[in-house]
C-alpha positions as CSV (number, residue, x, y, z in Angstrom):
1,X,-77.8,-81.4,-106.6
2,X,-79.7,-84.5,-107.5
3,X,-83.1,-85.2,-109.1
4,X,-85.2,-88.3,-108.8
5,X,-88.6,-89.6,-109.8
6,X,-90.5,-92.8,-109.1
7,X,-92.3,-95.1,-111.5
8,X,-94.9,-97.4,-110.1
9,X,-96.5,-100.3,-112.0
10,X,-100.3,-100.0,-112.3
11,X,-101.2,-102.9,-114.5
12,X,-100.4,-104.5,-117.8
13,X,-98.1,-101.9,-119.4
14,X,-99.4,-98.9,-117.5
15,X,-97.2,-97.1,-115.0
16,X,-97.6,-94.0,-112.8
17,X,-94.7,-91.6,-112.8
18,X,-94.4,-89.2,-109.8
19,X,-92.4,-86.1,-110.7
20,X,-92.1,-83.3,-108.2
21,X,-95.3,-84.4,-106.5
22,X,-97.3,-84.6,-109.8
23,X,-98.5,-87.9,-111.1
24,X,-98.6,-88.8,-114.7
25,X,-99.7,-92.1,-116.3
26,X,-97.5,-93.7,-118.9
27,X,-98.8,-96.5,-121.0
28,X,-98.2,-98.5,-124.2
29,X,-100.5,-98.9,-127.2
30,X,-102.8,-101.9,-127.5
31,X,-100.6,-103.6,-130.0
32,X,-97.9,-104.2,-127.4
33,X,-100.1,-105.0,-124.4
34,X,-101.0,-101.6,-123.2
35,X,-104.4,-99.8,-123.0
36,X,-103.3,-96.3,-124.2
37,X,-104.1,-94.8,-120.8
38,X,-101.3,-92.2,-121.2
39,X,-98.4,-91.2,-123.5
40,X,-95.4,-93.3,-124.2
41,X,-92.1,-92.4,-122.5
42,X,-90.1,-91.1,-125.5
43,X,-92.4,-88.1,-126.2
44,X,-91.6,-86.9,-122.6
45,X,-88.1,-86.2,-124.0
46,X,-89.6,-83.8,-126.5
47,X,-91.7,-82.2,-123.7
48,X,-88.6,-81.8,-121.5
49,X,-86.7,-79.9,-124.1
50,X,-89.7,-77.8,-125.1
51,X,-90.6,-76.9,-121.5
52,X,-87.1,-76.1,-120.5
53,X,-86.3,-73.8,-123.4
54,X,-89.8,-72.2,-123.3
55,X,-89.5,-71.2,-119.7
56,X,-86.0,-69.7,-120.3
57,X,-87.2,-67.7,-123.4
58,X,-90.2,-66.2,-121.7
59,X,-88.2,-65.4,-118.6
60,X,-85.5,-63.7,-120.7
61,X,-88.0,-61.8,-122.8
62,X,-89.8,-60.5,-119.6
63,X,-86.5,-59.2,-118.3
64,X,-85.9,-57.5,-121.7
65,X,-89.5,-56.0,-121.4
66,X,-90.6,-57.7,-124.6
67,X,-94.3,-58.5,-124.5
68,X,-95.6,-61.2,-126.8
69,X,-99.3,-61.9,-127.3
70,X,-98.7,-65.6,-127.6
71,X,-95.8,-68.0,-127.6
72,X,-95.5,-71.6,-128.6
73,X,-92.7,-74.1,-128.8
74,X,-93.0,-77.1,-131.1
75,X,-90.5,-79.9,-130.8
76,X,-90.2,-82.7,-133.3
77,X,-87.8,-85.6,-133.1
78,X,-86.5,-88.2,-135.6
79,X,-86.2,-91.8,-134.3
80,X,-83.8,-94.4,-135.6
81,X,-85.3,-97.4,-137.4
82,X,-83.2,-99.9,-135.5
83,X,-83.5,-101.0,-131.9
84,X,-83.1,-99.6,-129.5
85,X,-85.0,-96.9,-131.2
86,X,-83.8,-93.5,-130.0
87,X,-83.9,-89.9,-131.1
88,X,-80.9,-88.9,-133.3
89,X,-82.2,-85.5,-134.1
90,X,-84.6,-82.9,-132.6
91,X,-85.9,-79.7,-134.1
92,X,-87.3,-76.8,-132.1
93,X,-89.7,-74.2,-133.6
94,X,-90.2,-71.1,-131.5
95,X,-93.4,-69.4,-132.6
96,X,-94.0,-65.8,-131.4
97,X,-97.2,-63.9,-131.9
98,X,-97.4,-60.1,-131.5
99,X,-97.2,-56.7,-133.1
100,X,-93.8,-55.2,-134.1
101,X,-91.8,-57.8,-132.1
102,X,-88.1,-57.0,-132.0
103,X,-86.6,-60.0,-133.9
104,X,-83.1,-59.4,-132.5
105,X,-84.3,-59.7,-129.0
106,X,-86.3,-62.8,-129.8
107,X,-83.3,-64.3,-131.3
108,X,-81.1,-63.3,-128.4
109,X,-83.5,-64.9,-125.9
110,X,-83.6,-68.2,-127.9
111,X,-79.8,-68.2,-128.2
112,X,-79.3,-67.6,-124.5
113,X,-81.6,-70.5,-123.7
114,X,-80.1,-72.9,-126.1
115,X,-76.4,-72.0,-125.4
116,X,-76.4,-71.0,-121.8
117,X,-79.4,-71.8,-119.7
118,X,-81.4,-74.9,-120.8
119,X,-79.8,-77.9,-119.2
120,X,-82.0,-80.2,-121.3
121,X,-80.6,-78.7,-124.5
122,X,-77.1,-79.1,-123.1
123,X,-77.7,-82.8,-122.3
124,X,-79.4,-83.6,-125.6
125,X,-76.8,-81.8,-127.7
126,X,-74.2,-84.3,-126.4
127,X,-76.4,-87.2,-127.7
128,X,-78.0,-85.9,-130.9
129,X,-78.3,-83.1,-133.5
130,X,-80.4,-80.2,-132.3
131,X,-81.7,-77.5,-134.7
132,X,-84.1,-74.7,-134.3
133,X,-86.0,-71.9,-136.1
134,X,-87.9,-68.8,-135.1
135,X,-91.3,-67.9,-136.6
136,X,-93.0,-64.6,-136.0
137,X,-96.7,-64.1,-136.5
138,X,-97.9,-60.5,-136.7
139,X,-101.0,-59.9,-134.6
């Protein structure tokens, strides 16, 4: 199986990425010749990890018949100071909201995603440190 995307130059530092039929503008900030028409490329790495694990966790919880009122994944990344600047660490916070949520099942769903199902986690783990935490907000 192979995935591919295309990146087309719009103008200056703006590009249009086409991913699975969806178009997203990527741009740089004014200071480096862009016009800030869209996000920079590196934050998409955070979004890829967050989206991948979030989909896994919700799917697993649904199979476990665990209903949450709200679910949010927050991903932060630490960049090196030297060039080429790259992420050397990412941290994922899983934030569940609900009443009497079974923490053991939440933890199991997160562990299954991180260790077995999320291909983005698997790829990133080979390149950087990945850490995570689970927060529960009682509704």
